[in-house]
C-alpha distance (Angstrom), angle and dihedral (degrees) to the residues before:
residue distance angle dihedral
M1 . . .
A2 3.79 . .
S3 3.79 116.8 .
L4 3.79 122.0 -113.5
K5 3.78 89.4 -113.3
N6 3.82 92.1 56.9
L7 3.79 91.8 42.0
K8 3.80 89.4 53.3
T9 3.81 90.0 54.1
E10 3.81 90.8 49.5
F11 3.81 90.1 48.0
L12 3.82 92.8 51.6
E13 3.82 90.3 50.0
Y14 3.81 88.8 49.7
V15 3.81 91.7 50.4
E16 3.80 91.4 49.9
I17 3.81 100.2 42.1
E18 3.80 107.7 25.3
K19 3.80 99.2 31.1
G20 3.80 94.3 36.2
R21 3.81 95.3 -135.1
S22 3.79 120.2 166.0
L23 3.80 121.2 -99.1
K24 3.80 88.3 -112.3
T25 3.81 90.7 57.6
V26 3.81 90.5 48.0
E27 3.82 90.4 50.5
N28 3.81 90.7 50.5
Y29 3.82 92.4 49.5
D30 3.79 89.0 49.2
R31 3.80 92.0 52.2
Y32 3.81 95.1 46.2
L33 3.81 94.8 45.8
S34 3.80 93.2 45.0
K35 3.81 89.2 56.5
F36 3.79 90.5 53.1
L37 3.81 95.6 44.9
N38 3.80 91.9 47.7
F39 3.80 88.9 50.9
Q40 3.81 92.1 45.2
K41 3.82 91.2 57.7
N42 3.79 94.6 -160.6
D43 3.79 134.6 87.1
D44 3.80 100.1 -145.2
P45 3.85 119.0 104.9
K46 3.81 89.6 -152.6
K47 3.81 89.8 63.4
I48 3.79 93.2 63.3
T49 3.80 96.8 102.6
D50 3.80 140.7 160.0
S51 3.78 87.5 -97.7
S52 3.81 96.1 51.5
V53 3.80 91.8 47.1
K54 3.81 90.8 48.9
E55 3.81 90.6 52.1
F56 3.81 89.9 49.3
R57 3.81 91.3 50.8
L58 3.79 91.3 51.1
W59 3.81 89.3 50.1
L60 3.81 91.5 48.8
N61 3.80 92.0 48.8
R62 3.80 90.1 57.2
Q63 3.80 97.5 47.4
P64 3.82 116.8 114.1
A65 3.79 116.9 -110.4
G66 3.79 94.5 -134.8
D67 3.78 126.1 -114.9
K68 3.82 92.7 -9.6
G69 3.78 92.5 67.7
G70 3.80 127.7 -132.4
T71 3.78 124.0 68.5
L72 3.79 134.7 -61.5
S73 3.79 112.4 -62.9
K74 3.80 119.8 -115.5
K75 3.80 88.2 -113.9
T76 3.82 91.8 57.0
Q77 3.79 91.7 45.2
N78 3.80 88.9 54.2
Y79 3.81 90.9 58.7
Y80 3.82 88.3 64.9
L81 3.80 91.7 47.4
I82 3.81 93.2 47.9
A83 3.81 90.3 52.7
L84 3.81 90.9 47.9
R85 3.81 92.2 49.4
A86 3.80 91.0 50.8
F87 3.81 89.7 50.1
L88 3.80 92.2 49.8
K89 3.81 91.1 49.4
Y90 3.79 88.0 53.2
L91 3.82 90.9 51.3
A92 3.81 90.6 50.7
R93 3.81 89.7 50.1
Q94 3.80 88.5 53.7
E95 3.83 89.0 49.1
I96 3.80 91.5 -116.8
E97 3.79 112.6 150.3
S98 3.81 113.2 -118.8
L99 3.80 141.6 117.9
P100 3.84 112.4 -43.2
A101 3.82 110.1 -110.3
E102 3.81 92.5 -130.4
R103 3.81 89.3 65.5
I104 3.81 88.8 74.4
E105 3.79 115.0 81.4
L106 3.78 121.3 -168.7
A107 3.77 120.4 -119.7
K108 3.78 115.0 -101.3
V109 3.79 111.4 -107.5
A110 3.77 131.1 -164.7
E111 3.79 115.8 -94.9
R112 3.76 109.9 -83.9
S113 3.79 115.5 -105.5
L114 3.79 122.7 -145.1
D115 3.76 125.1 -124.4
L116 3.79 104.4 -140.8
I117 3.77 137.7 165.5
S118 3.80 126.5 -152.5
H119 3.80 121.0 -97.6
E120 3.78 89.2 -112.2
E121 3.81 89.7 55.2
L122 3.80 90.1 46.3
Y123 3.81 92.3 54.7
R124 3.81 90.7 48.0
L125 3.80 88.9 51.1
L126 3.82 93.2 50.5
A127 3.80 90.2 48.7
S128 3.82 94.7 47.9
P129 3.84 98.1 93.3
G130 3.80 93.4 59.9
G131 3.80 101.2 148.6
K132 3.79 131.3 100.0
A133 3.81 97.0 -125.3
L134 3.80 116.8 114.1
K135 3.80 90.8 -111.4
D136 3.82 91.8 56.4
L137 3.80 91.5 46.3
R138 3.80 90.0 51.0
D139 3.80 94.3 46.8
R140 3.82 92.2 48.3
A141 3.80 89.9 51.4
I142 3.83 90.4 50.2
L143 3.81 93.9 50.8
E144 3.81 94.9 43.9
L145 3.80 92.3 47.5
L146 3.81 93.1 48.2
F147 3.80 92.2 52.5
S148 3.81 95.0 39.8
T149 3.81 96.9 51.4
G150 3.81 108.0 22.5
L151 3.80 89.1 -131.9
R152 3.78 121.1 172.8
V153 3.79 110.9 -115.1
S154 3.82 90.9 -113.4
E155 3.82 89.2 54.7
L156 3.79 90.9 49.7
C157 3.83 90.3 51.8
S158 3.81 90.5 53.9
L159 3.83 95.4 57.3
T160 3.79 116.5 112.1
S161 3.80 132.3 -142.1
D162 3.81 91.6 -112.2
I163 3.81 89.3 71.6
N164 3.82 111.1 151.8
L165 3.81 106.3 -118.9
K166 3.80 94.2 172.2
S167 3.78 88.0 78.7
D168 3.80 128.2 63.2
E169 3.79 90.9 -135.4
L170 3.77 140.6 52.3
S171 3.78 136.1 -170.2
V172 3.79 119.9 -120.8
R173 3.78 132.1 -175.2
G174 3.79 109.3 -130.1
K175 3.79 137.1 175.7
G176 3.78 115.1 -22.0
G177 3.80 90.5 14.4
K178 3.81 91.6 -75.1
V179 3.81 115.0 155.2
R180 3.80 120.3 -141.2
V181 3.78 137.4 167.6
V182 3.81 122.1 -113.8
F183 3.78 126.9 -174.3
V184 3.79 127.4 -125.9
S185 3.81 123.5 -145.9
E186 3.80 122.9 -135.4
D187 3.82 90.0 -111.2
A188 3.80 91.2 54.0
K189 3.81 93.3 45.9
S190 3.80 90.8 49.7
A191 3.81 92.4 49.1
V192 3.82 92.7 49.1
K193 3.83 92.5 46.2
T194 3.80 91.6 51.2
Y195 3.79 91.1 48.4
L196 3.81 94.4 47.7
S197 3.80 92.7 47.4
A198 3.82 88.6 56.9
R199 3.81 93.1 50.2
K200 3.79 115.3 102.7
D201 3.80 98.8 -179.5
M202 3.79 132.7 91.0
S203 3.80 97.6 -132.2
E204 3.79 116.3 142.8
A205 3.80 93.3 -144.2
L206 3.79 118.1 92.7
F207 3.79 95.3 -142.1
V208 3.80 118.4 38.8
Q209 3.77 138.5 171.7
I210 3.80 116.7 -93.4
E211 3.77 120.7 -153.7
S212 3.79 119.9 -170.0
E213 3.76 113.5 -147.5
I214 3.77 134.0 173.6
G215 3.79 112.9 -113.6
K216 3.77 125.6 -137.5
K217 3.78 114.6 -66.7
T218 3.76 113.5 -97.1
D219 3.77 124.4 145.4
R220 3.79 88.7 -40.1
K221 3.78 141.8 4.6
K222 3.74 117.0 -94.9
T223 3.76 133.1 -174.0
V224 3.77 117.8 -132.3
N225 3.79 121.3 -160.6
K226 3.76 108.1 -134.4
I227 3.78 115.2 -161.1
S228 3.78 114.8 -145.3
S229 3.79 137.0 166.6
P230 3.82 128.7 -26.1
L231 3.79 117.5 -79.5
T232 3.78 114.8 -98.0
R233 3.78 126.9 -139.8
R234 3.80 89.4 -101.7
S235 3.82 91.9 50.4
I236 3.81 92.0 54.8
E237 3.80 90.7 47.2
R238 3.81 88.9 54.4
I239 3.82 91.9 48.0
V240 3.82 92.3 52.2
K241 3.80 91.7 46.2
A242 3.81 92.6 49.2
H243 3.80 93.1 52.2
A244 3.80 91.8 46.0
I245 3.80 89.3 56.2
K246 3.81 90.5 45.5
A247 3.83 89.3 51.2
G248 3.80 90.1 54.0
I249 3.82 95.9 -111.9
S250 3.80 110.7 152.3
K251 3.82 95.3 -168.6
K252 3.79 122.0 88.5
V253 3.79 107.5 -95.4
T254 3.80 121.9 -166.2
P255 3.82 135.3 164.5
H256 3.81 86.7 -97.4
V257 3.81 90.2 57.6
M258 3.82 86.5 56.8
R259 3.82 87.9 52.9
H260 3.82 89.2 51.1
M261 3.81 90.4 50.6
F262 3.80 90.6 50.0
A263 3.82 92.2 52.5
T264 3.80 95.8 44.8
D265 3.81 90.3 46.6
L266 3.82 90.7 56.0
L267 3.80 94.9 45.4
S268 3.82 93.4 44.9
A269 3.80 88.7 54.4
G270 3.81 90.5 54.8
A271 3.82 104.4 -93.5
D272 3.81 113.6 153.4
L273 3.79 120.0 -111.4
R274 3.81 95.3 -119.4
S275 3.82 92.6 55.6
V276 3.79 92.0 48.7
Q277 3.81 89.5 49.3
V278 3.81 90.5 56.0
I279 3.80 94.1 45.7
L280 3.81 92.0 49.6
G281 3.80 92.3 46.0
H282 3.81 95.0 -124.4
A283 3.80 112.5 165.5
N284 3.82 91.2 -156.1
I285 3.80 124.1 43.4
G286 3.80 87.8 -145.1
T287 3.81 87.5 72.8
T288 3.80 90.2 55.9
Q289 3.81 92.7 48.2
I290 3.81 91.6 73.4
Y291 3.80 86.4 80.9
T292 3.79 97.5 55.1
H293 3.81 99.0 79.0
V294 3.80 91.4 59.9
T295 3.79 96.8 41.2
D296 3.79 106.3 40.9
K297 3.79 98.3 127.0
H298 3.81 92.2 175.7
L299 3.79 93.2 60.0
R300 3.78 90.8 45.1
D301 3.80 90.6 53.1
I302 3.80 91.1 48.1
H303 3.81 90.2 52.4
K304 3.81 93.0 49.9
R305 3.79 91.9 46.2
F306 3.79 99.5 48.9
H307 3.80 110.2 19.3
N308 3.79 119.5 105.8
K309 3.80 95.5 -8.2
K310 3.81 113.0 164.6
């Protein structure tokens, strides 16, 4: 019988090739499963039992959370359990005897809270890159596109410069390689068109790094915009953060906060939950439901109509 170590390798290859998961997801699964297998201290699938999983969960629950102090959060612990369940499902599919995946229950976590900014803060953020330099044009296009489409930052990074701006929609490949359609506002299309028309490079990426450098001295100094590599996820996070600070927003603002604002904006205007789920690319509608408690206009109207009436 194959060892757990070899089975883990086969599982990771399956996740990458057959399931089409990103390399980052595969790396995470590898890390989580390696922790469990090192703790398990045996190489036999049959010896993964309720008891061994329980001992692992107790060990996880007592692990320090790093520099922040305390122990691992329930949410982080669940990442290990989700990876283990996926591995056990794979073993069952290969008809390898082991613990049934359904025997593992996830830890209960507190209801997720949303990081939101006010509409006034949002408009200040969108207006922050107000200059005519290529960097400002790029940053404005990034912010407008994030709010217009609700794209994940990884999806934004994957866009190319041959984006079709004649249409109000575009197709993106999201988590798990699933393709969905998102819709682009007139403001976002205008910002992207202006940015692209100012680009002088031949890069395939839509959003690229811009380095300002001083040219050789002639009769006067001149600044040349040098186009370099595509923006990374971290680069876009820094751009959003910098403009939030410039706009005087004290809260932490990330590309994912823009995605939250997009979703709450749709639901507040009366969009149905199922449609928003599809637009966001959520596999489970339960993920989309985190927005409902801050956007339920009906309940708000009921409160205003009936509360404290004398």
